[in-house]
N, C-alpha and C positions, 0 to 999 in steps of 0.2 A: 504493500500499499503508499509505504516510503516514497518507493522509487518512482511511483505513477503520478504522487504530488509533484514530484521535481517532472518528470517526463511530458508531462501533457502539456501542460502550460508552456512549456519548451517549443514544443512540437506545435502545439495553435498558433504561435504568436509566429514563430516562424513560415508558417504555414501563408498566414497575411500578405507577412512581407512577400513570399514569395511572388504570389497572385498579382502582387500589384507591380504594374508593366515598368519597367526600364531598361538598361541596358541587354538583358540575358534573353528577356522578353522579344525585344527586338530583331533582335540577333538571330533567336531560335523563326522568328516570326520572315524574317527574311531566307533566311535557309530553304525552309519547308516552299515557302513560296514560291520561289525564284532557283531550288535547287531539285532535294526531294525529300519525301518522306525521308529516304534511309537515314540522309542527310538532315535534316531537323533532326533526327531520335539522336543520332552520333554527338549532334552540337548539346542536344540536351543530358545524353551520358558524360560530358566533358563536365557541364557545371554542375553537376551531384559532385563527380569529384574533387573540383577544389569545393563546392558546399563541406562535402565531408574533409577538408584541407581546414577548411575555417572551424569546423567543426572542433575536430582537435586542439585547435590551436585557443580558441576561446576556452574550454575547457582547463588548459594550462597557462589561464590567465591573460588573454590578449591587452584585455585592457587597462591591465597592471603596466604592460608595456608600451602600450601608447601610452600613458601617462608617465611613465618613468622618462623617458624617451617621445618626447612632443614631437621633433624634427623626424624622427622615424616615421610618424604618421605622417607630416607633411611632404616626406616624398615620397612615402605609396601614393600619396593623392594627387603629386605632378605626373607621373608612373600612369598609373589607370587615367586621368586625366592625357593623356598624351596620348596612349592605349587607343582610346575613345576617336579621338579624334585621328588618325591615323587610318581604324576602320569606317569612319563615314568618307576621309578623301577615298579609297577603295571602292567603297560601294557609288562616290560620284560620278568618277570618270567613267564607272562602266554603266553609268545609268540611262545612256542611248541606246544600251546594245540591245537586242531582239536575246530572248533568251536562247535560242538555238544556239547566237553565237557564244553568250555567256557559257553555255555548257561544253561548246570544244575548245575555249579557253581553258578551262579548270580539266576538260580531259587532258588535255596536254601538256598543262602545268603539274597536276598533282595524280599518281599513281594512284595516293592510296584517299582516296575522299572522305571513307569512314576516318582514316585518321586525321587529317585533316582537321574534318567537322568535329571530332571531338578537342582537339589542339585550340579548335576555335571558343568551342562551350567553356573551358579552363580558362584559357585566357581573361576573355570575356569576365567570366564570375569573381574570376581570384583577382583582377585588376581594378576591383570596384572597392574603393575606400569603404561608401556606403553601408554592404554587404558587411564589410570588417565592423565596422560600429554595430552593425543590429547584434550581430553574433555576439559581439565581447559583451554588450549591456545586457539583452536577452540571458544570455550563460552567468552576471555576476548578481542578474537578480534573480536568480530563480533555484541557483546551487550555492554549495559549500565554496567555502575558499578553497577547499582542498578537496576534489572529488575522489570519489569511490572507481578504481578501473571497473566496476560494472558499467558506470555512466560511458565510460568510453568505446565500451561493446553494445551498448545497447542505444545511447545516441548517435555515434557515429551511423553506422547501418540506417537507421531511421529515417536523418536526415539526408543521408544518396539519397533512399527511394523518395522521399520528401519531395526533391528537388527535383530526380528523374522523371517520377510520375508524373508531374506537373508539365512541364514541359514537353515530354514524349503526348502528352496528349494536345497540347496545345501545336504542335508539332501533325499529329496525325486528322485535325479540325481543318488546319491552315493546308493541306499539301492534298483536300483532295481537289478535282476536278472543277469544282463550281467557282472556289478561292481560288485555283491557279491561272483559269482565264478570265476575271476579273483584275488580279495581277497581270498577266499576258499585258493585257486590252490598255492600262494605265502603269506601264512600268516604269516609263521615266522620271512623270511622278512620283510615283509612293517611293520610288528608290531615293530621289531628292529630299522629300522630305522623310526620309528615315535616316540619309545621312545629316539636316540638318538637325536633328533632333539629338543622334549619339555626338554631332560635334559641339553643338548649345551644349549637352551635358558635359562633355570632357573641357569644357573650354570656361566652364563655371568650376570646375572641380581645379582646375589649373589657379584661376583669379581669384579663387579662396582662400590659396595659399599664401600670395600676395599682400 
């Protein structure tokens, strides 16, 4: 019973955070609409892995590290913001290309599209300082300062599954024929809006450190 008192609030709070639109949602949506269902699921898997890493760090006292070494968090925000700006640039320069052109280019550049999707999802999630702070704050609120090993064994896999399953559902819903048809017809506009959102998030993260 004591374990449930700790685990359920953490999982519930993180689920609310997961379903809130952010960089990871945008990247899964873009990958599913413009790539394939498989790529969207691969990105979701990468997001799940990064979330598991955040869970391990949060259990180890991530909030204490950020409070003790504030410049580390500042550097994290700069790197994370820079990565989002880079993603925005990549999406923007390919906005005018048709889906067939993008697929040919992707096929030529990446022999392992699934691995590339996993890496994309992992880097997008792990570079988000807001996600790091959410994990650190939630864990600090609901658990003891020195967590038992059982929490690592229970929480880390549950958080991986939470993020992976949610973003897999998003990937499946957005990779159906109807969604892809709409995307194909308005690809340039959708890609530019997507690039604008990611770029704005990245610039805000960097500017907040100045």
